[in-house]
All heavy atoms as an XYZ file, in Angstrom:
914
protein
N      62.047   -164.238    -76.933
C      61.133   -163.587    -76.027
C      61.853   -162.428    -75.368
O      63.002   -162.530    -74.993
C      60.638   -164.587    -74.983
C      59.767   -163.964    -73.922
S      59.190   -165.235    -72.778
C      57.517   -164.720    -72.634
N      61.201   -161.324    -75.166
C      61.787   -160.156    -74.542
C      61.637   -160.192    -73.039
O      61.271   -161.199    -72.447
N      61.949   -159.072    -72.408
C      61.882   -159.010    -70.953
C      60.464   -159.210    -70.420
O      59.492   -158.842    -71.044
C      62.355   -157.593    -70.633
C      63.067   -157.118    -71.849
C      62.456   -157.847    -73.009
N      60.362   -159.830    -69.254
C      59.111   -159.976    -68.531
C      59.224   -159.080    -67.309
O      60.149   -159.219    -66.520
C      58.892   -161.437    -68.101
C      57.683   -161.559    -67.205
C      58.737   -162.330    -69.324
N      58.323   -158.155    -67.143
C      58.368   -157.173    -66.063
C      59.710   -156.453    -66.041
O      60.259   -156.166    -64.989
C      58.102   -157.806    -64.697
C      56.804   -158.513    -64.622
C      55.569   -157.976    -64.816
C      56.589   -159.888    -64.382
N      54.600   -158.928    -64.699
C      55.202   -160.118    -64.423
C      57.432   -160.956    -64.124
C      54.654   -161.373    -64.229
C      56.879   -162.189    -63.925
C      55.503   -162.388    -63.979
N      60.275   -156.212    -67.229
C      61.562   -155.540    -67.313
C      62.742   -156.440    -67.038
O      63.877   -156.002    -66.986
N      62.504   -157.752    -66.839
C      63.566   -158.697    -66.540
C      63.776   -159.593    -67.751
O      62.835   -160.217    -68.226
C      63.206   -159.559    -65.309
C      62.972   -158.668    -64.098
C      64.292   -160.582    -65.033
C      62.375   -159.397    -62.915
N      65.016   -159.662    -68.301
C      65.243   -160.537    -69.452
C      64.997   -161.992    -69.073
O      65.322   -162.415    -67.974
C      66.720   -160.325    -69.792
C      67.186   -159.196    -68.977
C      66.202   -158.974    -67.875
N      64.417   -162.729    -69.993
C      64.223   -164.159    -69.784
C      64.762   -164.912    -70.993
O      64.814   -164.381    -72.089
C      62.733   -164.533    -69.569
C      62.208   -163.927    -68.292
C      61.880   -164.127    -70.741
N      65.194   -166.128    -70.767
C      65.645   -166.977    -71.858
C      64.529   -167.957    -72.174
O      63.744   -168.310    -71.309
C      66.911   -167.723    -71.446
N      64.475   -168.405    -73.419
C      63.378   -169.267    -73.818
C      63.832   -170.610    -74.359
O      63.006   -171.434    -74.695
C      62.528   -168.583    -74.906
O      63.363   -168.290    -76.019
C      61.892   -167.324    -74.376
N      65.136   -170.841    -74.439
C      65.597   -172.063    -75.063
C      66.014   -173.102    -74.041
O      66.549   -172.781    -72.991
C      66.804   -171.759    -75.953
C      66.457   -170.827    -77.091
C      67.686   -170.448    -77.862
O      68.680   -170.045    -77.284
N      67.624   -170.592    -79.164
N      65.761   -174.351    -74.365
C      66.277   -175.476    -73.597
C      66.978   -176.386    -74.596
O      66.381   -176.829    -75.560
C      65.162   -176.248    -72.871
C      65.740   -177.456    -72.150
C      64.416   -175.348    -71.903
N      68.257   -176.631    -74.368
C      69.025   -177.513    -75.238
C      69.193   -178.849    -74.547
O      69.441   -178.907    -73.352
C      70.405   -176.910    -75.522
C      70.328   -175.635    -76.295
N      70.365   -175.599    -77.658
C      70.179   -174.356    -75.895
C      70.260   -174.348    -78.076
N      70.139   -173.569    -77.014
N      69.059   -179.943    -75.292
C      69.246   -181.275    -74.732
C      70.493   -181.887    -75.342
O      70.648   -181.915    -76.553
C      68.032   -182.160    -75.012
C      66.794   -181.692    -74.283
C      65.628   -182.624    -74.444
O      65.855   -183.813    -74.736
O      64.491   -182.164    -74.266
N      71.402   -182.351    -74.484
C      72.640   -182.962    -74.941
C      72.921   -184.181    -74.076
O      72.372   -184.343    -73.002
C      73.832   -181.985    -74.856
C      73.635   -180.815    -75.791
C      74.041   -181.496    -73.440
N      73.810   -185.051    -74.546
C      74.256   -186.199    -73.760
C      75.614   -185.880    -73.161
O      76.452   -185.273    -73.825
C      74.380   -187.444    -74.641
O      73.107   -187.795    -75.135
N      75.818   -186.273    -71.901
C      77.090   -186.015    -71.236
C      78.188   -186.809    -71.930
O      77.982   -187.915    -72.373
C      76.999   -186.385    -69.770
N      79.354   -186.227    -71.990
C      80.487   -186.892    -72.593
C      81.590   -185.893    -72.819
O      81.427   -184.699    -72.604
N      82.739   -186.395    -73.238
C      83.902   -185.547    -73.427
C      83.639   -184.522    -74.517
O      83.188   -184.853    -75.607
C      85.102   -186.399    -73.781
N      83.918   -183.269    -74.169
C      83.802   -182.156    -75.116
C      82.458   -182.151    -75.848
O      82.395   -182.133    -77.064
C      84.954   -182.198    -76.113
C      85.892   -181.024    -75.916
O      85.765   -180.318    -74.908
O      86.750   -180.814    -76.786
N      81.384   -182.169    -75.108
C      80.036   -182.178    -75.670
C      79.582   -180.752    -75.941
O      79.588   -179.906    -75.056
C      79.102   -182.851    -74.666
C      77.898   -183.494    -75.285
C      78.253   -184.356    -76.431
C      77.651   -185.706    -76.364
N      77.591   -186.359    -77.627
N      79.175   -180.468    -77.163
C      78.666   -179.143    -77.519
C      77.314   -178.933    -76.844
O      76.424   -179.768    -76.933
C      78.541   -179.011    -79.031
N      77.168   -177.796    -76.143
C      75.917   -177.468    -75.464
C      75.059   -176.526    -76.288
O      73.852   -176.684    -76.363
C      76.210   -176.830    -74.108
C      76.989   -177.698    -73.119
C      77.336   -176.893    -71.874
C      76.181   -178.922    -72.761
N      75.676   -175.509    -76.857
C      74.960   -174.521    -77.667
C      75.989   -173.602    -78.309
O      77.178   -173.695    -78.022
C      73.990   -173.709    -76.805
S      74.789   -172.630    -75.595
N      75.520   -172.717    -79.145
C      76.380   -171.661    -79.687
C      76.322   -170.478    -78.732
O      75.301   -170.260    -78.073
C      75.914   -171.256    -81.073
C      75.994   -172.393    -82.100
C      75.939   -171.902    -83.531
N      76.845   -170.827    -83.849
C      78.167   -170.966    -84.037
N      78.734   -172.143    -83.918
N      78.914   -169.929    -84.337
N      77.390   -169.731    -78.649
C      77.415   -168.530    -77.812
C      76.270   -167.603    -78.203
O      75.595   -167.036    -77.343
C      78.758   -167.806    -77.941
C      78.904   -166.508    -77.156
C      78.818   -166.764    -75.656
C      80.209   -165.816    -77.517
N      76.002   -167.493    -79.492
C      74.932   -166.617    -79.986
C      73.536   -167.075    -79.573
O      72.584   -166.309    -79.678
C      74.993   -166.498    -81.506
C      76.242   -165.780    -81.987
O      76.868   -165.061    -81.170
O      76.590   -165.941    -83.168
N      73.391   -168.324    -79.108
C      72.092   -168.804    -78.627
C      71.704   -168.169    -77.291
O      70.545   -168.232    -76.891
C      72.105   -170.332    -78.441
C      72.199   -171.099    -79.740
O      71.799   -170.546    -80.792
O      72.663   -172.255    -79.703
N      72.696   -167.621    -76.589
C      72.460   -167.026    -75.274
C      72.540   -165.508    -75.418
O      73.611   -164.974    -75.667
C      73.508   -167.485    -74.247
C      73.695   -169.001    -74.271
C      73.122   -167.002    -72.846
C      74.898   -169.482    -73.491
N      71.449   -164.793    -75.257
C      71.520   -163.332    -75.311
C      72.445   -162.814    -74.206
O      72.437   -163.329    -73.086
C      70.079   -162.881    -75.077
C      69.238   -164.074    -75.402
C      70.077   -165.265    -75.048
N      73.261   -161.823    -74.526
C      74.188   -161.266    -73.541
C      73.418   -160.764    -72.318
O      72.410   -160.075    -72.444
C      74.994   -160.129    -74.163
C      76.226   -159.773    -73.358
O      76.549   -160.495    -72.388
O      76.874   -158.765    -73.687
N      73.861   -161.148    -71.133
C      73.199   -160.766    -69.899
C      72.044   -161.670    -69.511
O      71.391   -161.436    -68.503
N      71.809   -162.711    -70.293
C      70.695   -163.634    -70.031
C      71.223   -165.043    -69.824
O      72.423   -165.259    -69.754
C      69.708   -163.605    -71.193
S      68.860   -162.026    -71.391
N      70.317   -165.993    -69.724
C      70.687   -167.390    -69.516
C      69.704   -168.289    -70.244
O      68.554   -167.906    -70.483
C      70.683   -167.722    -68.028
N      70.181   -169.474    -70.578
C      69.331   -170.523    -71.136
C      69.578   -171.794    -70.333
O      70.527   -171.881    -69.557
C      69.586   -170.773    -72.634
C      70.992   -171.301    -72.881
C      69.302   -169.511    -73.449
C      71.231   -171.770    -74.310
N      68.739   -172.789    -70.508
C      68.919   -174.085    -69.863
C      69.469   -175.080    -70.870
O      69.153   -175.016    -72.056
C      67.591   -174.591    -69.304
N      70.286   -175.986    -70.380
C      70.758   -177.115    -71.180
C      70.497   -178.366    -70.367
O      70.968   -178.489    -69.235
C      72.242   -176.979    -71.499
N      69.696   -179.285    -70.895
C      69.392   -180.534    -70.204
C      70.401   -181.587    -70.642
O      70.567   -181.842    -71.837
C      67.970   -180.981    -70.497
C      66.949   -180.059    -69.847
O      67.254   -179.473    -68.798
O      65.849   -179.936    -70.400
N      71.071   -182.197    -69.669
C      72.141   -183.150    -69.926
C      71.653   -184.552    -69.604
O      71.189   -184.806    -68.490
C      73.381   -182.839    -69.049
C      73.754   -181.355    -69.109
C      74.543   -183.744    -69.408
C      74.156   -180.848    -70.458
N      71.735   -185.458    -70.572
C      71.396   -186.859    -70.339
C      72.561   -187.544    -69.632
O      73.724   -187.235    -69.900
C      71.149   -187.588    -71.663
C      69.861   -187.147    -72.338
O      68.934   -186.723    -71.619
O      69.790   -187.227    -73.576
N      72.260   -188.452    -68.728
C      73.294   -189.250    -68.079
C      72.699   -190.587    -67.666
O      71.483   -190.775    -67.687
C      73.875   -188.518    -66.866
O      72.964   -188.554    -65.791
N      73.558   -191.491    -67.221
C      73.111   -192.815    -66.800
C      72.235   -192.748    -65.562
O      71.477   -193.666    -65.284
C      74.324   -193.707    -66.541
N      72.313   -191.658    -64.806
C      71.529   -191.528    -63.574
C      70.288   -190.672    -63.763
O      69.685   -190.249    -62.790
C      72.389   -190.940    -62.450
O      72.882   -189.667    -62.868
C      73.545   -191.861    -62.105
N      69.893   -190.405    -64.989
C      68.664   -189.669    -65.243
C      68.854   -188.266    -65.752
O      67.910   -187.628    -66.179
N      70.061   -187.759    -65.684
C      70.341   -186.455    -66.242
C      70.127   -185.313    -65.270
O      69.704   -185.501    -64.135
N      70.442   -184.113    -65.752
C      70.327   -182.908    -64.950
C      70.238   -181.711    -65.886
O      70.445   -181.826    -67.091
C      71.503   -182.768    -63.975
C      72.859   -182.798    -64.637
C      73.494   -181.613    -64.998
C      73.498   -183.992    -64.894
C      74.745   -181.636    -65.610
C      74.741   -184.030    -65.495
C      75.366   -182.849    -65.854
N      69.928   -180.576    -65.309
C      69.785   -179.351    -66.096
C      70.856   -178.349    -65.677
O      71.217   -178.265    -64.500
C      68.390   -178.752    -65.867
O      68.239   -177.539    -66.583
N      71.343   -177.596    -66.650
C      72.320   -176.540    -66.396
C      71.725   -175.180    -66.721
O      70.873   -175.062    -67.595
C      73.556   -176.706    -67.291
C      74.451   -177.902    -67.083
C      75.582   -177.866    -68.113
C      75.011   -177.906    -65.684
N      72.199   -174.170    -66.029
C      71.978   -172.777    -66.409
C      73.240   -172.352    -67.143
O      74.347   -172.505    -66.612
C      71.812   -171.861    -65.187
C      70.631   -172.271    -64.349
C      71.706   -170.408    -65.620
C      70.579   -171.540    -63.016
N      73.097   -171.843    -68.356
C      74.220   -171.286    -69.098
C      73.995   -169.791    -69.187
O      73.076   -169.337    -69.870
C      74.315   -171.903    -70.493
C      74.512   -173.416    -70.544
C      74.474   -173.903    -71.985
C      75.804   -173.823    -69.861
N      74.803   -169.025    -68.471
C      74.648   -167.575    -68.393
C      75.768   -166.898    -69.177
O      76.935   -167.240    -69.012
C      74.678   -167.114    -66.943
N      75.399   -165.947    -70.003
C      76.376   -165.246    -70.840
C      76.682   -163.870    -70.282
O      75.788   -163.126    -69.904
C      75.847   -165.110    -72.260
C      76.809   -164.383    -73.176
C      76.304   -164.330    -74.578
N      77.179   -163.525    -75.410
C      76.950   -163.251    -76.663
N      75.867   -163.714    -77.255
N      77.790   -162.513    -77.344
N      77.970   -163.569    -70.248
C      78.455   -162.237    -69.894
C      79.469   -161.854    -70.956
O      80.624   -162.262    -70.897
C      79.096   -162.235    -68.511
C      78.098   -162.582    -67.409
C      78.721   -162.579    -66.052
N      79.114   -161.220    -65.697
C      80.180   -160.926    -64.968
N      80.966   -161.865    -64.518
N      80.456   -159.666    -64.684
N      79.019   -161.111    -71.963
C      79.913   -160.750    -73.066
C      80.317   -161.974    -73.853
O      79.479   -162.701    -74.372
N      81.627   -162.215    -73.908
C      82.147   -163.365    -74.645
C      82.477   -164.539    -73.732
O      83.254   -165.417    -74.103
C      83.402   -162.961    -75.437
C      83.053   -162.081    -76.626
O      81.918   -162.171    -77.130
O      83.919   -161.288    -77.040
N      81.909   -164.562    -72.536
C      82.143   -165.697    -71.638
C      80.811   -166.303    -71.204
O      79.782   -165.642    -71.205
C      82.959   -165.263    -70.414
O      82.237   -164.355    -69.629
N      80.868   -167.585    -70.842
C      79.680   -168.316    -70.396
C      80.014   -169.002    -69.076
O      81.075   -169.605    -68.921
C      79.239   -169.369    -71.435
C      78.075   -170.198    -70.911
C      78.858   -168.693    -72.737
N      79.099   -168.871    -68.134
C      79.206   -169.542    -66.843
C      78.119   -170.601    -66.772
O      77.015   -170.391    -67.278
C      79.024   -168.532    -65.708
C      80.038   -167.396    -65.697
C      79.547   -166.255    -64.832
C      81.377   -167.900    -65.219
N      78.433   -171.736    -66.154
C      77.466   -172.828    -66.054
C      77.273   -173.219    -64.602
O      78.239   -173.318    -63.836
C      77.936   -174.034    -66.859
N      76.005   -173.432    -64.232
C      75.637   -173.868    -62.885
C      74.570   -174.945    -62.999
O      73.781   -174.949    -63.948
C      75.057   -172.705    -62.070
C      76.001   -171.550    -61.902
C      75.884   -170.420    -62.710
C      77.003   -171.584    -60.939
C      76.756   -169.355    -62.558
C      77.877   -170.514    -60.782
C      77.751   -169.409    -61.597
O      78.618   -168.354    -61.450
N      74.520   -175.832    -62.002
C      73.395   -176.761    -61.928
C      72.123   -175.928    -61.792
O      72.068   -174.989    -61.010
C      73.509   -177.698    -60.715
C      74.379   -178.871    -60.957
N      73.938   -179.997    -61.610
C      75.666   -179.092    -60.643
C      74.915   -180.865    -61.688
N      75.979   -180.343    -61.116
N      71.111   -176.282    -62.544
C      69.829   -175.584    -62.500
C      69.015   -176.142    -61.342
O      68.011   -176.816    -61.521
C      69.094   -175.760    -63.833
C      67.797   -174.983    -63.881
O      67.502   -174.182    -63.016
N      67.013   -175.249    -64.910
N      69.500   -175.859    -60.127
C      68.845   -176.377    -58.932
C      69.068   -175.415    -57.772
O      70.197   -175.041    -57.467
C      69.437   -177.741    -58.575
C      68.784   -178.394    -57.391
C      69.340   -179.772    -57.140
O      69.316   -180.602    -58.064
O      69.807   -180.012    -56.018
N      67.994   -175.020    -57.146
C      68.077   -174.131    -55.986
C      68.559   -174.944    -54.779
O      67.974   -175.989    -54.473
C      66.718   -173.506    -55.694
S      66.751   -172.353    -54.306
N      69.606   -174.483    -54.083
C      70.091   -175.220    -52.913
C      69.077   -175.285    -51.769
O      69.189   -176.135    -50.894
C      71.325   -174.427    -52.465
C      71.673   -173.543    -53.587
C      70.435   -173.331    -54.393
N      68.072   -174.444    -51.788
C      67.084   -174.409    -50.712
C      66.144   -175.615    -50.754
O      65.978   -176.315    -49.762
C      66.278   -173.106    -50.778
C      65.096   -173.068    -49.876
N      63.810   -172.931    -50.347
C      64.983   -173.177    -48.534
C      62.977   -172.937    -49.326
N      63.646   -173.089    -48.220
N      65.527   -175.846    -51.893
C      64.505   -176.894    -51.967
C      64.786   -177.928    -53.046
O      63.985   -178.834    -53.255
C      63.131   -176.260    -52.207
N      65.902   -177.801    -53.756
C      66.242   -178.778    -54.773
C      65.413   -178.704    -56.032
O      65.402   -179.622    -56.829
N      64.700   -177.606    -56.231
C      63.872   -177.469    -57.430
C      64.613   -176.624    -58.462
O      65.515   -175.893    -58.131
C      62.514   -176.876    -57.033
C      62.293   -175.451    -57.417
C      60.948   -174.887    -57.098
N      59.999   -174.780    -58.163
C      60.167   -174.083    -59.283
N      61.277   -173.467    -59.547
N      59.203   -174.018    -60.160
N      64.209   -176.766    -59.709
C      64.814   -175.963    -60.778
C      64.586   -174.478    -60.512
O      63.569   -174.101    -59.935
C      64.208   -176.351    -62.127
C      64.634   -177.728    -62.602
C      63.892   -178.135    -63.857
N      64.166   -177.259    -64.964
C      64.673   -177.636    -66.136
N      64.974   -178.896    -66.339
N      64.881   -176.767    -67.097
N      65.522   -173.679    -60.958
C      65.430   -172.228    -60.758
C      64.535   -171.546    -61.778
O      64.009   -170.471    -61.508
C      66.828   -171.595    -60.823
C      67.750   -171.962    -59.665
C      69.189   -171.660    -60.027
C      67.331   -171.218    -58.421
N      64.360   -172.151    -62.950
C      63.561   -171.506    -63.988
C      62.074   -171.569    -63.649
O      61.596   -172.515    -63.054
C      63.827   -172.077    -65.379
C      64.051   -173.576    -65.429
O      63.987   -174.243    -64.388
O      64.290   -174.077    -66.532
N      61.349   -170.534    -64.019
C      59.915   -170.470    -63.724
C      59.117   -171.254    -64.750
O      57.971   -171.617    -64.515
C      59.424   -169.030    -63.600
C      59.663   -168.139    -64.775
C      60.787   -167.399    -65.034
C      58.768   -167.870    -65.838
N      60.649   -166.701    -66.203
C      59.401   -166.969    -66.722
C      57.480   -168.302    -66.149
C      58.804   -166.500    -67.880
C      56.883   -167.823    -67.309
C      57.551   -166.932    -68.148
N      59.704   -171.523    -65.891
C      59.179   -172.371    -66.946
C      60.422   -172.925    -67.628
O      61.473   -172.273    -67.588
C      58.331   -171.521    -67.896
O      57.795   -172.284    -68.940
N      60.391   -174.109    -68.219
C      61.625   -174.666    -68.777
C      62.395   -173.666    -69.652
O      61.873   -173.157    -70.636
C      61.137   -175.859    -69.591
C      59.901   -176.292    -68.869
C      59.253   -175.002    -68.415
N      63.619   -173.366    -69.211
C      64.493   -172.467    -69.956
C      64.213   -170.995    -69.774
O      64.845   -170.169    -70.406
N      63.287   -170.627    -68.893
C      62.937   -169.217    -68.683
C      63.327   -168.813    -67.265
O      62.739   -169.288    -66.289
C      61.451   -168.987    -68.919
C      61.042   -169.274    -70.351
C      59.569   -169.055    -70.550
C      59.201   -169.410    -71.989
N      57.778   -169.214    -72.238
N      64.334   -167.956    -67.157
C      64.880   -167.539    -65.876
C      64.562   -166.083    -65.608
O      64.523   -165.272    -66.522
C      66.403   -167.719    -65.872
C      66.833   -169.141    -66.059
C      67.112   -169.632    -67.319
C      66.946   -169.981    -64.983
C      67.494   -170.944    -67.500
C      67.344   -171.298    -65.146
C      67.609   -171.784    -66.409
N      64.351   -165.764    -64.343
C      64.185   -164.379    -63.918
C      65.578   -163.848    -63.611
O      66.229   -164.308    -62.662
C      63.298   -164.283    -62.687
C      61.875   -164.804    -62.847
C      61.157   -164.812    -61.503
C      61.120   -163.944    -63.839
N      66.043   -162.902    -64.430
C      67.374   -162.347    -64.265
C      67.247   -160.837    -64.143
O      66.589   -160.192    -64.971
C      68.283   -162.723    -65.453
C      68.447   -164.231    -65.489
C      69.627   -162.008    -65.352
C      69.228   -164.742    -66.665
N      67.885   -160.298    -63.092
C      67.857   -158.855    -62.873
C      69.200   -158.423    -62.308
O      69.687   -159.010    -61.334
C      66.728   -158.478    -61.910
C      66.587   -156.990    -61.714
C      65.411   -156.645    -60.859
C      65.304   -155.127    -60.771
N      64.208   -154.709    -59.913
N      69.778   -157.406    -62.904
C      71.040   -156.827    -62.431
C      72.141   -157.873    -62.272
O      72.903   -157.845    -61.301
C      70.829   -156.076    -61.108
C      69.837   -154.937    -61.234
O      69.761   -154.335    -62.324
O      69.130   -154.666    -60.250
N      72.229   -158.827    -63.179
C      73.276   -159.838    -63.122
C      73.025   -160.950    -62.126
O      73.933   -161.726    -61.814
N      71.798   -161.050    -61.624
C      71.443   -162.080    -60.650
C      70.290   -162.912    -61.190
O      69.442   -162.410    -61.908
C      71.012   -161.440    -59.328
C      72.079   -160.535    -58.759
O      73.256   -160.876    -58.750
N      71.682   -159.369    -58.303
N      70.268   -164.187    -60.802
C      69.151   -165.057    -61.154
C      68.321   -165.269    -59.889
O      68.871   -165.448    -58.800
C      69.610   -166.399    -61.775
C      70.429   -167.225    -60.822
C      68.424   -167.200    -62.293
N      67.008   -165.224    -60.050
C      66.084   -165.318    -58.929
C      65.297   -166.625    -59.048
O      64.695   -166.900    -60.092
C      65.121   -164.119    -58.914
C      65.921   -162.819    -58.849
C      64.131   -164.222    -57.762
C      65.132   -161.577    -59.227
N      65.300   -167.417    -57.983
C      64.551   -168.673    -57.963
C      63.061   -168.357    -58.019
O      62.543   -167.564    -57.230
C      64.877   -169.464    -56.702
S      63.922   -170.987    -56.555
N      62.374   -169.015    -58.931
C      60.947   -168.753    -59.123
C      60.100   -169.264    -57.960
O      58.997   -168.779    -57.750
C      60.472   -169.392    -60.430
N      60.598   -170.226    -57.184
C      59.789   -170.802    -56.116
C      59.783   -169.966    -54.843
O      58.733   -169.690    -54.285
C      60.274   -172.205    -55.786
N      60.936   -169.566    -54.364
C      61.008   -168.896    -53.071
C      61.752   -167.569    -53.113
O      62.027   -166.994    -52.060
C      61.658   -169.815    -52.032
C      60.898   -171.076    -51.831
N      61.341   -172.293    -52.291
C      59.701   -171.312    -51.252
C      60.465   -173.225    -51.989
N      59.446   -172.654    -51.371
N      62.154   -167.111    -54.290
C      62.789   -165.804    -54.414
C      64.248   -165.744    -54.024
O      64.818   -164.660    -53.922
N      64.892   -166.878    -53.790
C      66.323   -166.857    -53.506
C      67.033   -166.203    -54.686
O      66.678   -166.426    -55.843
C      66.844   -168.267    -53.278
N      68.035   -165.386    -54.386
C      68.748   -164.642    -55.421
C      70.215   -165.040    -55.411
O      70.840   -165.110    -54.350
C      68.607   -163.125    -55.181
O      67.209   -162.799    -55.158
C      69.275   -162.324    -56.279
N      70.752   -165.290    -56.618
C      72.137   -165.733    -56.770
C      72.851   -164.839    -57.775
O      72.304   -164.507    -58.821
C      72.195   -167.179    -57.270
C      71.444   -168.124    -56.397
C      70.109   -168.410    -56.648
C      72.057   -168.715    -55.311
C      69.398   -169.275    -55.841
C      71.347   -169.584    -54.482
C      70.019   -169.858    -54.747
N      74.090   -164.499    -57.472
C      74.907   -163.710    -58.383
C      75.401   -164.627    -59.503
O      76.044   -165.656    -59.227
C      76.085   -163.109    -57.621
C      76.975   -162.242    -58.473
C      78.109   -161.663    -57.664
O      78.738   -162.401    -56.885
O      78.358   -160.459    -57.827
N      75.107   -164.277    -60.742
C      75.510   -165.136    -61.857
C      77.025   -165.160    -62.045
O      77.575   -166.163    -62.491
C      74.824   -164.697    -63.149
C      73.372   -165.147    -63.285
C      72.730   -164.567    -64.534
C      73.272   -166.666    -63.306
N      77.731   -164.093    -61.679
C      79.175   -164.055    -61.870
C      79.906   -165.061    -60.980
O      80.964   -165.568    -61.347
C      79.705   -162.645    -61.598
N      79.331   -165.380    -59.811
C      80.016   -166.251    -58.859
C      79.177   -167.433    -58.390
O      79.716   -168.377    -57.818
C      80.415   -165.457    -57.605
O      79.226   -165.021    -56.937
C      81.298   -164.271    -57.954
N      77.862   -167.367    -58.553
C      76.958   -168.390    -58.036
C      76.608   -168.178    -56.574
O      75.846   -168.942    -55.995
N      77.139   -167.138    -55.953
C      76.921   -166.889    -54.526
C      75.464   -166.554    -54.236
O      74.807   -165.852    -55.000
C      77.806   -165.738    -54.059
N      74.971   -167.064    -53.091
C      73.619   -166.731    -52.621
C      73.655   -165.314    -52.062
O      74.497   -164.983    -51.229
C      73.180   -167.718    -51.555
N      72.737   -164.468    -52.516
C      72.680   -163.080    -52.075
C      71.493   -162.799    -51.176
O      71.564   -161.933    -50.305
C      72.618   -162.145    -53.289
C      73.772   -162.232    -54.271
C      73.502   -161.330    -55.464
C      75.077   -161.870    -53.585
N      70.384   -163.490    -51.394
C      69.167   -163.234    -50.620
C      68.283   -164.469    -50.656
O      68.428   -165.320    -51.535
C      68.418   -162.036    -51.193
N      67.371   -164.540    -49.698
C      66.409   -165.632    -49.675
C      66.796   -166.716    -48.690
O      67.701   -166.541    -47.881
N      66.141   -167.862    -48.796
C      66.286   -168.914    -47.789
C      67.526   -169.790    -47.939
O      67.718   -170.717    -47.158
C      65.016   -169.742    -47.982
C      64.689   -169.573    -49.420
C      65.078   -168.153    -49.752
N      68.397   -169.549    -48.917
C      69.552   -170.419    -49.157
C      70.744   -170.050    -48.283
O      71.040   -168.882    -48.084
C      69.962   -170.358    -50.626
S      68.707   -171.004    -51.711
N      71.435   -171.084    -47.828
C      72.665   -170.877    -47.067
C      73.903   -171.111    -47.927
O      75.012   -170.793    -47.522
C      72.696   -171.805    -45.861
C      71.561   -171.565    -44.897
C      71.859   -172.206    -43.558
N      70.732   -172.182    -42.656
C      70.325   -171.127    -41.974
N      70.938   -169.990    -42.127
N      69.299   -171.204    -41.161
N      73.721   -171.692    -49.089
C      74.852   -171.939    -49.982
C      74.503   -171.458    -51.384
O      73.344   -171.216    -51.701
C      75.209   -173.427    -49.999
O      74.123   -174.192    -50.465
N      75.538   -171.330    -52.205
C      75.357   -170.831    -53.555
C      75.111   -171.950    -54.561
O      74.950   -173.117    -54.201
N      75.103   -171.549    -55.819
C      74.890   -172.493    -56.913
C      76.146   -173.321    -57.151
O      77.265   -172.864    -56.908
C      74.526   -171.728    -58.192
C      73.269   -170.873    -58.129
C      73.087   -170.120    -59.434
C      72.047   -171.719    -57.819
N      75.957   -174.533    -57.661
C      77.067   -175.423    -57.974
C      77.523   -175.152    -59.405
O      76.745   -175.318    -60.353
C      76.653   -176.903    -57.807
C      77.786   -177.832    -58.215
C      76.203   -177.166    -56.381
N      78.779   -174.717    -59.546
C      79.326   -174.369    -60.861
C      79.881   -175.603    -61.568
O      80.325   -176.553    -60.928
C      80.434   -173.336    -60.706
N      79.826   -175.569    -62.888
C      80.455   -176.587    -63.724
C      81.336   -175.885    -64.740
O      80.968   -174.810    -65.233
C      79.402   -177.408    -64.485
C      78.844   -178.600    -63.749
C      77.710   -178.181    -62.867
C      78.417   -179.630    -64.739
N      82.460   -176.485    -65.086
C      83.323   -175.852    -66.087
C      82.742   -176.019    -67.494
O      82.209   -177.077    -67.833
C      84.642   -176.612    -65.953
C      84.237   -177.968    -65.441
C      83.026   -177.724    -64.575
N      82.813   -174.977    -68.264
C      82.501   -175.013    -69.696
C      83.588   -174.220    -70.397
O      84.285   -173.420    -69.774
C      81.103   -174.433    -70.030
C      79.990   -175.305    -69.485
C      80.947   -173.017    -69.547
N      83.742   -174.455    -71.680
C      84.696   -173.648    -72.439
C      84.127   -173.329    -73.812
O      83.219   -174.004    -74.299
C      86.070   -174.326    -72.522
C      86.084   -175.606    -73.299
N      85.827   -176.831    -72.725
C      86.325   -175.856    -74.609
C      85.913   -177.774    -73.640
N      86.210   -177.209    -74.797
N      84.659   -172.261    -74.390
C      84.239   -171.797    -75.717
C      85.307   -172.142    -76.739
O      86.503   -171.980    -76.475
C      84.050   -170.280    -75.719
C      82.799   -169.743    -75.062
C      82.904   -168.236    -74.895
C      81.585   -170.087    -75.880
N      84.858   -172.600    -77.888
C      85.762   -172.837    -79.003
C      84.995   -172.551    -80.285
O      83.936   -173.140    -80.525
C      86.285   -174.276    -78.988
C      87.366   -174.523    -80.019
C      87.996   -175.899    -79.894
N      87.030   -176.954    -80.180
C      86.721   -177.941    -79.346
N      87.270   -178.017    -78.148
N      85.842   -178.851    -79.691
N      85.496   -171.615    -81.054
C      84.887   -171.245    -82.336
C      83.418   -170.880    -82.188
O      82.571   -171.266    -83.004
C      85.035   -172.375    -83.363
C      86.497   -172.716    -83.651
O      87.326   -171.768    -83.675
O      86.806   -173.902    -83.858
N      83.083   -170.161    -81.091
C      81.729   -169.687    -80.887
C      80.760   -170.739    -80.367
O      79.549   -170.500    -80.352
N      81.272   -171.891    -79.935
C      80.431   -172.978    -79.415
C      80.810   -173.220    -77.958
O      81.985   -173.233    -77.604
C      80.603   -174.273    -80.240
C      79.788   -175.414    -79.663
C      80.218   -174.025    -81.695
N      79.795   -173.437    -77.104
C      79.983   -173.721    -75.683
C      80.057   -175.228    -75.504
O      79.164   -175.952    -75.957
C      78.832   -173.135    -74.829
C      79.049   -173.421    -73.355
C      78.656   -171.651    -75.087
N      81.118   -175.695    -74.829
C      81.324   -177.127    -74.620
C      81.390   -177.463    -73.135
O      81.904   -176.693    -72.335
C      82.657   -177.582    -75.237
C      82.662   -177.582    -76.732
C      83.098   -176.462    -77.442
C      82.237   -178.695    -77.464
C      83.107   -176.452    -78.826
C      82.248   -178.686    -78.842
C      82.689   -177.574    -79.512
O      82.698   -177.570    -80.873
N      80.887   -178.635    -72.792
C      81.064   -179.243    -71.482
C      82.244   -180.187    -71.612
O      82.203   -181.110    -72.422
C      79.788   -180.002    -71.096
C      79.714   -180.632    -69.722
C      79.713   -179.550    -68.655
C      78.454   -181.476    -69.607
N      83.329   -179.943    -70.841
C      84.515   -180.808    -70.999
C      84.275   -182.211    -70.476
O      83.373   -182.482    -69.747
C      85.588   -180.112    -70.172
C      84.937   -179.054    -69.385
C      83.540   -178.888    -69.898
């Protein structure tokens, strides 16, 4: 899917089970400058991640707005991204994808980051 209102959106949701060195997606699955969601199964019901690509690196954050605890995507796996920031679809809170910092809106804290690493073009959750 292309940009919506000039804003790139991601359309994929990957489902994986939590565990050591779990493959989340291929780097090529994430368009540069965009993000996709990865749903992680766990014993406590699971959670969703935002996987944001910047060139050859990927940043991961919990897909949850600190303001109201709701997912940031406006539809599963579809994020509003503009100028390197992700915008919460519910209340317009804006977060810098490079750091997870809250830039605007009702949030007092930023996004919760998770470590991921790349190996042979695949994104892994350690």
